[in-house]
C-alpha positions, 0 to 999 in steps of 0.5 A: 635027510642029509640035511638033517644028519648034518644039523644033528651033528652040530652039537658044539657051541659056536665060536666067536669067529662063527658069531661074527661071520653070522653078524656080517651076514645080517643073521642076528637073533631078532624078535619081531614081537619085540619091535611090535611091542616098542611101536605100540608102547611108543604109540601109546606114549604119543596118544598119552602125551601129545594127542591133546596138543595135536587135536587142539592144533589141528582144530585151531587150524580147522576152525580158522579156515572154516571162519574165514572160508569166505575169504579163501581163494579157490583158484589154481594158485590159491588152492595150492597155497591152501594145500601148502598151509594145511600140509604144514599145519598137519606136519607140525602137529604130528611131528613129535608123535612120528619122531617118537614112533621112529625112535621106538621102532629104532630102539626095538632093534638096537635093544636086541643086537647092535647096528648091522649093515648087511646086503647079503639078505637082499641077494636073490636066493633059490630057497626063497622061490624053491617049492620044497624050501617053502613047503619046508618053511610052512611046517617048520618049528618057526612057523608053529611058533608064529601060529601059536604067537598069533593065537595067543595074541588074538586071545589075549588081546580080545580078552583085554578088550572085553574086560576093559571095554565091558564096563564102558559099553554104554558110553561107546554105544552112546558115542553117536549121540554124544556132543562132538567136543566130548568125543575126543576126550572120551575116545583118548581115555579109552584108547590109552586105557586099552593101549596100556593093557595091550602093552603090558600083555604084549610085553610078556609075549615079546619076552617069551618070543625073543627067548625063543628066537634067540635059542633058535638062532644060537641052535643054527650057529652050532658047529660040528666037530669037523667045522671046529677042526676046519676053523682051527686049521684056518685060524691057527694053521695045519697041525702038521705044518705047525709040527713041522715049523716046530721041528725046524725051529728046534733043529736051528736051536739045537745047531745054535747051542752045539756052536756055543758049547765050545765057548762054554766055561763049564758043563754041569751034568746029571750024568746021563740025562741032563746036561747044562753049558754055562759061560762066565767071564770076568765082569759078567753079572752072572753066568749065562746058560748057552745050551741045555738039553735032556737024554740025546741032546745032553749026550751031544752036549757032553760029546761037543764039550769033550772035543773042545776040552771044556770041563764037565762036572757032575752035579745031579741036584744042580743039573735038574735045578738049572734045567728047570729054571733057566732058559737058553741065553738067559742068566741063572737065577739068583738062588742058584749063584752059590752053587754055581760060583762053587762049580765055576770056582773049582773049574778055575782052580783046576785050570790054574793047576793045569797051567802051572804044570 
C-alpha cells in the first residue's frame, strides 16, 4: 500500500536529469515486439532474396559429394577434411542471410533507443526471487498486456495462415508425391507469401506495443513534488544557502559602493527613494555610476555623500531613469548624456563659485 501511495504521488513529468539516469541504468522504453518484427522482416528478406542462391550452392556441394563419393577418404584424417569442407560450404552459403538477421536484430534495438552499455540489469536483485514481487508481476498491467499480445498474435497469425494457405491446400497435400526438384521452389513461394503477410500483420502489433511500452516507461519515470525539490536542491543548491550567498554578495557590493561614494562627482536623488552616485573626470568618455540604491541604501548614499561634501542634486525623473538603465561600475547610457552633462556642469560651476570666495 505504501508503494501504491508513492506511485500515486508521482504526478510530475520527469526531468532531463531523471531520464539520463534511467538511460545509464539501462532502463529504456523497449518493445520486444519491435525486435521480433525486425527479425521476422529480416528473415523474410533473406528467404526472398537469398534462399535460391543458398539452395543452389548447397545442392551443388552435395551433388559433388554424391557424384564422387567413391573417391572420398573415410579414415580419420579424410573424415576431418570432409567435415571442414562441408562446414565451409554451409557457412559460405548462409553467411549473408545470417548477417541480414544480425543487422535486423541490431536495428530493432537502435530504432527504439540509442546504444546503451549498462551492467546494472545483470546485478542480482532480491525482487527477482521474491515470491511477493513475482506474484505482483504475474498480475501486473505488463503481464496482462503480454497475455493480450500473445492472444492477438495467435489469432492474427492463425487467421492469416488459414486465409493464405487455404487456396493452396491441395498443393501442400500433394507435396509428398511431388518431384523433389519442384518442392523447394513451391515451399519458397509459400513461405515468402506467408511471411510477408505475417510481417504486415505484426507491424500493427509492434507499433501498438511500442506505444504501450513507452507510456509504461514514461509513467515509471514520473516524479513526485518532493523528488523534484530534492533534485533541484542537488543541481541548484539549497535555497537557504543560495539566499545566504546572495545576501553576502549584496553586503559586499553595498560596502564597495559606500567606499566609492566619497570619490563621486555628484549624487542625483529623488529626493528620498532613489540615489545615484556618478563620477566624472576630464578625459573620461562618459560619467560612471559608482553607487546606486533605493530607500535605505539611497539614504546611506546621501549620508556618506554629505559627510564627504559630495554635491547632492535632486532630479527625480533623471534619478529614476538612471537607476533603471545603468549598472554599478558602468557608463551611463547615451540617451542620458545631455541631462547628466547639465547636472555635472552645474556642479562644476558651483565649485568654481565656491573656490573664488
